[in-house]
C-alpha positions in Angstrom: -20.1 117.2 39.3 -22.2 119.1 36.8 -20.2 119.4 33.6 -22.4 122.3 32.4 -22.7 121.1 28.8 -26.3 120.0 28.9 -28.1 121.1 25.7 -24.8 121.2 23.7 -24.5 119.2 20.4 -21.8 116.8 19.6 -20.6 114.7 16.7 -19.0 111.4 17.8 -17.3 109.3 15.1 -17.0 105.6 15.0 -19.5 105.4 17.8 -21.4 102.2 17.2 -19.2 100.3 19.7 -16.0 100.5 21.8 -14.5 103.8 22.8 -16.6 106.0 20.5 -19.7 104.5 22.0 -18.4 105.1 25.5 -17.8 108.8 24.6 -21.2 109.2 23.1 -22.9 107.6 26.0 -21.0 109.7 28.6 -21.8 112.9 26.7 -25.5 112.0 26.4 -25.6 111.3 30.1 -24.6 114.9 30.7 -27.5 116.1 28.5 -25.6 116.6 25.3 -27.5 115.8 22.1 -25.3 113.5 20.0 -24.9 112.6 16.4 -23.2 109.3 16.1 -21.6 107.9 13.0 -20.3 104.5 12.0 -20.3 102.1 9.0 -22.4 99.3 10.5 -26.0 100.3 10.2 -27.4 97.6 12.5 -24.9 98.1 15.3 -25.2 101.9 15.0 -29.0 101.8 15.2 -28.9 99.6 18.3 -26.4 101.9 20.0 -28.5 105.0 19.2 -31.6 103.4 20.7 -29.6 102.3 23.8 -28.2 105.8 24.4 -31.6 107.4 23.6 -33.4 105.2 26.2 -30.7 105.7 28.8 -30.4 109.5 28.6 -33.5 111.0 27.0 -31.5 113.3 24.7 -31.7 113.6 20.9 -29.6 110.9 19.3 -29.1 111.0 15.5 -27.4 108.1 13.9 -25.7 108.5 10.5 -24.4 105.5 8.6 -21.2 106.9 7.2 -17.5 106.2 6.7 -15.9 109.4 8.0 -12.6 108.6 6.3 -14.4 109.6 3.0 -15.5 113.0 1.9 -19.0 111.6 1.3 -19.2 110.2 4.8 -18.1 113.4 6.4 -20.6 115.4 4.4 -23.4 113.2 5.6 -22.4 113.6 9.2 -22.1 117.4 8.9 -25.5 117.6 7.1 -27.0 115.9 10.2 -25.2 118.2 12.6 -23.8 121.2 10.8 -22.8 123.2 13.9 -21.6 120.9 16.7 -20.2 122.4 20.0 -18.2 119.2 20.5 -16.4 117.1 18.0 -15.0 113.7 18.9 -12.8 112.4 16.1 -12.3 108.6 16.0 -11.5 106.0 13.4 -10.4 102.4 13.5 -6.6 101.8 13.4 -4.9 100.3 10.4 -3.7 96.7 10.5 -0.5 95.6 12.2 2.4 94.3 10.1 5.9 94.9 8.8 6.6 98.2 7.1 8.4 96.3 4.3 5.1 94.9 3.2 3.2 98.1 3.1 2.5 99.9 -0.2 2.0 103.6 -0.8 -1.7 102.9 -0.9 -1.6 101.3 2.5 0.1 104.5 3.8 -2.4 106.8 2.1 -5.3 104.8 3.6 -3.8 105.1 7.1 -3.3 108.8 6.7 -6.9 109.3 5.4 -8.3 107.3 8.4 -6.2 108.5 11.3 -5.0 111.9 10.3 -6.7 113.7 7.4 -10.3 112.8 8.2 -9.9 114.3 11.6 -8.3 117.5 10.1 -11.1 117.8 7.6 -13.8 117.6 10.2 -12.0 120.1 12.4 -11.7 122.4 9.4 -15.5 122.2 8.8 -16.5 122.9 12.4 -13.9 125.0 14.3 -14.6 128.4 12.9 -18.3 128.3 13.9 -17.1 127.2 17.4 -14.8 130.2 17.5 -17.7 132.5 16.5 -19.9 131.1 19.3 -17.0 131.3 21.9 -17.2 127.7 22.9 -15.9 124.5 21.3 -14.4 121.2 22.3 -12.4 118.9 20.0 -11.2 115.6 21.2 -9.2 113.3 19.0 -9.0 109.7 20.0 -5.5 108.6 19.0 -3.4 105.9 20.7 -1.0 105.4 23.5 1.4 104.3 20.7 1.8 108.0 19.9 3.8 108.2 23.1 5.4 104.8 23.1 5.4 103.5 19.5 4.7 99.8 18.8 6.8 98.5 15.9 4.1 96.4 14.3 1.7 99.3 14.3 3.8 101.5 12.1 0.9 102.7 10.0 -0.9 103.9 13.1 2.2 105.3 14.7 3.0 107.5 11.6 -0.5 108.7 10.8 -1.5 109.5 14.4 1.9 111.2 15.1 1.1 113.4 12.1 -2.2 114.4 13.6 -0.6 115.0 17.0 1.8 117.5 15.4 -0.9 119.3 13.6 -3.1 119.5 16.8 -0.1 120.9 18.8 -0.1 124.0 16.5 -3.9 124.4 16.0 -4.7 124.1 19.8 -2.5 127.1 20.5 -3.8 129.1 17.6 -7.4 128.8 18.8 -6.7 128.9 22.5 -7.9 132.5 23.1 -11.3 131.8 21.5 -12.9 129.4 24.0 -12.2 126.4 21.8 -10.0 123.7 23.2 -8.4 120.9 21.2 -6.9 117.8 22.9 -5.9 114.2 22.1 -7.1 111.3 24.2 -4.6 108.4 24.0 -6.1 105.0 24.9 -3.9 102.2 26.1 -5.2 98.7 26.5 -9.0 98.9 26.5 -11.4 96.0 26.2 -12.4 96.7 22.5 -12.5 94.9 19.2 -9.1 96.4 18.4 -7.3 94.8 21.3 -9.2 91.5 20.6 -7.6 91.5 17.1 -4.2 92.1 18.5 -4.6 89.4 21.1 -5.7 86.9 18.4 -2.6 87.8 16.4 -0.4 87.3 19.6 -2.0 83.9 20.1 -1.3 82.8 16.6 2.3 84.0 16.6 3.0 82.4 20.0 1.0 79.2 19.3 -1.2 79.7 22.4 -4.9 79.9 23.2 -6.6 83.3 22.8 -7.7 83.0 26.5 -4.1 82.6 27.6 -2.9 85.4 25.3 -5.6 87.7 26.8 -4.5 86.8 30.4 -0.9 87.4 29.5 -1.7 90.8 27.9 -3.7 91.9 31.0 -0.9 90.8 33.3 1.5 93.2 31.6 -0.5 96.2 32.8 0.1 97.5 36.3 -3.7 97.3 37.0 -3.8 93.7 35.8 -6.8 94.4 33.6 -8.1 96.3 30.5 -9.9 99.6 30.7 -13.6 99.9 30.0 -15.3 102.1 27.4 -17.3 103.7 30.3 -14.1 104.9 31.9 -12.8 106.2 28.7 -16.1 108.0 28.0 -16.1 109.7 31.4 -12.7 111.2 30.7 -13.8 112.4 27.3 -16.9 114.0 28.8 -14.8 115.9 31.4 -12.4 117.2 28.7 -15.5 118.5 26.9 -16.8 120.2 30.1 -16.6 123.9 31.1 -14.3 122.7 33.9 -11.6 121.8 31.4 -11.5 125.2 29.8 -7.8 125.7 30.7 -6.7 122.3 29.2 -5.7 122.5 25.5 -3.0 121.0 23.2 -2.6 118.0 25.6 -2.0 114.4 24.9 -3.9 112.7 27.7 -2.8 109.1 28.2 -5.3 106.7 29.7 -3.6 103.3 30.0 -3.7 102.0 33.6 -0.1 102.9 34.2 1.2 100.8 31.2 3.6 103.6 30.0 6.7 103.3 32.2 8.0 106.8 31.9 7.7 109.8 34.2 6.8 112.3 31.4 
């Protein structure tokens, strides 16, 4: 299927590895010129070169922390008028809410809610003027089925979800869609950290904890960044023009509900 987005320009945040990298690679494969941002310069440069060689599109890498105003400004300077914006930022640490300070909450809100809103604010009106735009926010399956130890993430991402529900409908007539993509258990650094914590708490090996975690999923495995990226690319395509304000769960059937 031709997604009909070749020649478009995209910003993909936290794209040096994991799900962000999967999204950037999938968009580039469709002919989208991508500006990728992350904090780790070495990993980011390697990813940019890999995507550039695989796709032949323009790949601009910006070393930046998009949870800061300075980082967002650097990304927007490199790509001031994107047609596609993929918001993404690492999740805050797990823990007990009794141990979190106000600073912990503010940091979580900056990373997983406010930074996305600021980037949308900077890019959505030009998208509206051009009559085309795609915003995809990578949130978490925990928005739909909260995980107690991920309270910082649950709260911040739920706030973003509520904001997006209103914004998506406000801009719906303009050719701009805004959707959230909710990952479940994907084979990323994030899940590796959670598995290591599980292993420590249960006094078991990391390998056994990993196998146990995979066995809890109906598919018996973790998702791949490539699978996630392919879904993101479709949401950004012309074929998804009637999809907006949605929370699209990608979890291998892990969520047990019908709705």
